[in-house]
C-alpha positions as CSV (number, residue, x, y, z in Angstrom):
1,X,69.7,101.6,97.5
2,X,70.6,105.1,98.6
3,X,74.2,104.9,99.8
4,X,76.1,107.8,101.3
5,X,79.6,108.3,99.8
6,X,82.0,110.2,102.0
7,X,85.3,109.4,100.4
8,X,87.4,112.3,99.1
9,X,87.5,113.6,95.6
10,X,88.2,112.6,92.8
11,X,87.3,109.1,94.1
12,X,84.0,110.3,95.4
13,X,82.7,111.3,92.0
14,X,84.0,108.2,90.3
15,X,82.3,105.9,92.9
16,X,79.0,107.8,92.7
17,X,79.0,107.5,88.9
18,X,79.6,103.8,89.1
19,X,76.9,103.4,91.8
20,X,74.4,105.2,89.6
21,X,75.3,103.0,86.6
22,X,74.6,100.0,88.9
23,X,71.1,101.2,89.7
24,X,71.7,102.9,93.1
25,X,71.0,106.5,94.1
26,X,74.2,107.7,95.7
27,X,74.4,110.8,97.9
28,X,77.8,112.5,97.5
29,X,79.2,114.1,100.6
30,X,83.0,114.2,100.6
31,X,84.3,114.6,104.1
32,X,88.0,114.5,103.6
33,X,90.7,116.3,101.7
34,X,94.4,116.1,101.8
35,X,97.3,118.6,101.9
36,X,101.1,118.4,101.9
37,X,102.6,116.9,105.1
38,X,105.1,118.7,107.3
39,X,107.9,116.3,106.4
40,X,107.3,116.1,102.6
41,X,110.3,118.3,101.8
42,X,112.5,115.8,103.5
43,X,111.4,112.9,101.4
44,X,113.9,113.1,98.6
45,X,116.7,113.2,101.2
46,X,115.3,110.2,103.0
47,X,114.7,108.2,99.8
48,X,118.3,109.0,98.7
49,X,119.7,107.0,101.6
50,X,117.6,103.9,100.8
51,X,119.6,100.9,99.5
52,X,118.3,97.8,97.6
53,X,118.1,95.7,100.9
54,X,115.9,98.3,102.5
55,X,112.1,98.8,102.5
56,X,109.6,101.5,101.8
57,X,106.1,101.1,103.2
58,X,103.3,103.2,101.8
59,X,100.2,103.1,104.0
60,X,97.7,104.7,101.6
61,X,97.1,106.1,98.1
62,X,97.6,109.7,99.2
63,X,101.0,108.7,100.6
64,X,102.0,107.5,97.2
65,X,100.5,110.4,95.4
66,X,102.2,113.2,97.4
67,X,105.5,111.3,97.4
68,X,105.4,110.7,93.7
69,X,104.5,114.4,93.0
70,X,107.5,115.7,94.9
71,X,109.8,113.3,93.2
72,X,108.5,114.2,89.8
73,X,108.9,117.9,90.5
74,X,112.6,117.3,91.3
75,X,113.2,114.9,88.5
76,X,113.9,112.0,90.8
77,X,112.9,108.3,90.6
78,X,111.8,105.9,93.2
79,X,114.8,104.0,94.5
80,X,115.4,100.3,93.9
81,X,114.4,98.5,97.1
82,X,111.6,96.4,98.6
83,X,108.1,98.0,98.7
84,X,105.1,97.2,100.8
85,X,101.7,98.6,100.0
86,X,98.9,98.6,102.5
87,X,96.1,97.4,100.4
88,X,95.6,96.6,96.7
89,X,94.6,100.1,95.8
90,X,97.8,101.5,97.2
91,X,99.7,98.8,95.4
92,X,98.2,99.8,92.1
93,X,99.1,103.5,92.8
94,X,102.7,102.5,93.4
95,X,102.8,100.4,90.2
96,X,101.3,103.4,88.3
97,X,104.2,105.5,89.6
98,X,106.6,103.1,88.0
99,X,107.6,101.2,91.2
100,X,108.3,97.4,90.9
101,X,108.9,94.7,93.5
102,X,105.7,95.6,95.4
103,X,104.3,93.3,98.2
104,X,100.7,93.6,99.2
105,X,99.7,91.7,102.4
106,X,96.5,89.8,102.3
107,X,95.6,91.3,105.7
108,X,95.7,95.2,105.3
109,X,95.9,95.7,109.0
110,X,99.3,96.4,110.7
111,X,99.3,92.8,111.8
112,X,99.3,91.7,108.2
113,X,102.3,93.9,107.4
114,X,104.5,92.8,110.2
115,X,103.7,89.2,109.4
116,X,105.2,89.4,105.9
117,X,108.1,86.9,105.5
118,X,110.5,89.6,104.2
119,X,110.0,91.7,107.3
120,X,111.0,89.1,109.9
121,X,114.8,89.6,109.9
122,X,115.8,93.2,109.5
123,X,119.2,93.6,111.1
124,X,121.1,96.3,109.3
125,X,118.1,97.3,107.2
126,X,116.3,100.6,107.0
127,X,112.5,100.9,106.7
128,X,110.9,104.2,105.6
129,X,107.1,104.5,106.3
130,X,105.3,107.0,104.1
131,X,102.1,108.1,105.9
132,X,99.8,110.9,106.9
133,X,99.5,112.6,110.2
134,X,99.4,109.8,112.8
135,X,98.3,106.2,112.6
136,X,99.9,102.8,112.1
137,X,101.7,102.9,115.5
138,X,102.3,99.1,115.7
139,X,104.5,98.8,112.7
140,X,107.6,100.9,113.6
141,X,108.3,99.5,117.1
142,X,107.8,95.9,115.9
143,X,110.2,96.3,113.0
144,X,112.7,98.1,115.2
145,X,112.7,95.1,117.6
146,X,113.7,93.0,114.6
147,X,116.8,95.1,114.0
148,X,115.5,97.7,111.5
149,X,116.2,101.4,111.6
150,X,112.7,102.8,111.1
151,X,111.9,106.3,109.9
152,X,108.5,107.9,109.4
153,X,107.8,110.6,106.8
154,X,104.6,112.5,107.1
155,X,104.0,113.2,103.4
156,X,100.4,114.4,103.7
157,X,97.8,115.7,106.2
158,X,94.1,115.0,106.5
159,X,91.6,117.8,106.6
160,X,88.1,116.6,107.7
161,X,85.0,118.6,106.7
162,X,83.3,120.2,109.8
163,X,79.6,120.4,110.4
164,X,79.1,123.0,113.1
165,X,75.3,123.4,112.7
166,X,74.5,119.7,112.1
167,X,73.1,120.3,108.6
168,X,75.1,117.5,107.0
169,X,73.5,114.7,109.0
170,X,70.1,116.2,108.6
171,X,70.6,116.3,104.8
172,X,71.6,112.7,104.8
173,X,68.4,111.8,106.7
174,X,66.3,113.9,104.4
175,X,67.8,112.2,101.3
176,X,66.7,108.8,102.7
177,X,70.2,107.4,103.1
178,X,69.9,103.7,103.9
179,X,73.6,102.7,103.7
180,X,77.0,104.3,104.1
181,X,80.2,103.5,102.3
182,X,83.3,104.3,104.4
183,X,86.8,103.6,103.0
184,X,89.0,104.3,106.1
185,X,89.0,104.2,109.8
186,X,89.5,107.9,110.0
187,X,86.4,108.6,107.9
188,X,84.4,106.1,110.0
189,X,85.4,108.0,113.2
190,X,84.6,111.4,111.7
191,X,81.1,110.2,110.4
192,X,80.3,108.9,113.9
193,X,81.5,112.2,115.6
194,X,79.4,114.3,113.2
195,X,76.1,112.7,114.4
196,X,74.5,114.3,117.5
197,X,73.2,112.2,120.3
198,X,69.8,112.3,118.8
199,X,71.1,111.2,115.4
200,X,73.3,108.4,116.7
201,X,70.5,105.7,116.7
202,X,69.7,106.6,113.1
203,X,73.3,106.5,112.0
204,X,74.1,103.2,113.7
205,X,71.1,101.5,112.1
206,X,72.4,102.2,108.6
207,X,74.0,99.4,106.5
208,X,77.8,100.1,106.6
209,X,80.2,99.0,103.8
210,X,83.8,99.0,104.8
211,X,87.1,98.0,103.0
212,X,88.8,95.8,105.5
213,X,88.6,93.7,108.7
214,X,90.3,96.5,110.6
215,X,87.6,99.1,109.8
216,X,84.8,96.5,110.3
217,X,86.1,95.7,113.8
218,X,86.2,99.5,114.6
219,X,82.6,99.9,113.3
220,X,81.2,97.2,115.5
221,X,83.0,98.7,118.5
222,X,81.2,102.0,117.8
223,X,77.9,100.2,117.7
224,X,77.1,99.6,114.0
225,X,75.0,96.4,113.7
226,X,75.0,95.9,109.9
227,X,78.6,95.8,108.7
228,X,79.8,94.3,105.4
229,X,83.5,94.0,104.7
230,X,84.0,94.6,100.9
231,X,87.6,93.3,101.2
232,X,88.9,96.2,99.2
233,X,88.4,100.0,98.6
234,X,88.0,99.8,94.8
235,X,84.6,100.9,93.3
236,X,84.1,97.3,92.0
237,X,84.6,95.8,95.5
238,X,82.4,98.3,97.3
239,X,79.6,98.1,94.7
240,X,79.7,94.3,94.7
241,X,79.3,94.3,98.5
242,X,76.3,96.6,98.3
243,X,74.7,94.7,95.4
244,X,75.0,91.4,97.4
245,X,73.0,93.0,100.2
246,X,70.5,94.3,97.8
247,X,70.0,90.8,96.3
248,X,69.6,89.3,99.7
249,X,67.0,91.8,100.7
250,X,64.9,90.9,97.6
251,X,64.9,87.2,98.5
């Protein structure tokens, strides 16, 4: 198959290499990069007030990466407390940073996070949510209703690649893209917005591989008709989902 890979670097190159090794013809088109968030300088101070009974929630790999980098620059360690990672990939990033006591909900949506047993009774607890610019609005008010003092820390910002002349989508069409691998809701929205009205029908008819139920639901709401939930954002999970479709097409 000829999948379009839009995830940021360096994950884009790694996924394309793995796809090629699996016999696919990937088209690399990174649409997202990250920069330091406006509140990143406050992170050491915020983490310094976290106690063992408190929680830190990391919503993505970039949230972990930017937070860990600033702690390393200042010679600081992650505090001893409860940690929640949104997704297995984020959990692995926290573990690689030396964090222990990580909980990863089976459902990576906000609903899965607020359903965790450890987050039901939070009177007197603090919860620090490490995130990018915007998103995950359900978590904070729900946890606050349960008694927690909730703080956000915008540790990174997203920068989406523009396409003012429409050349990106035309290049995808010329390359014979038959499938698209999208690893976040933000990327899904951006891909959809890049397509002109004339290209929307082509885009929506592509096979779409997504990492979670949340993104799958969003894709169907936009009008995508062929959506496969890979149940993870790792290269292995994404390729397995694509290979399963390829095998089914041959039968």
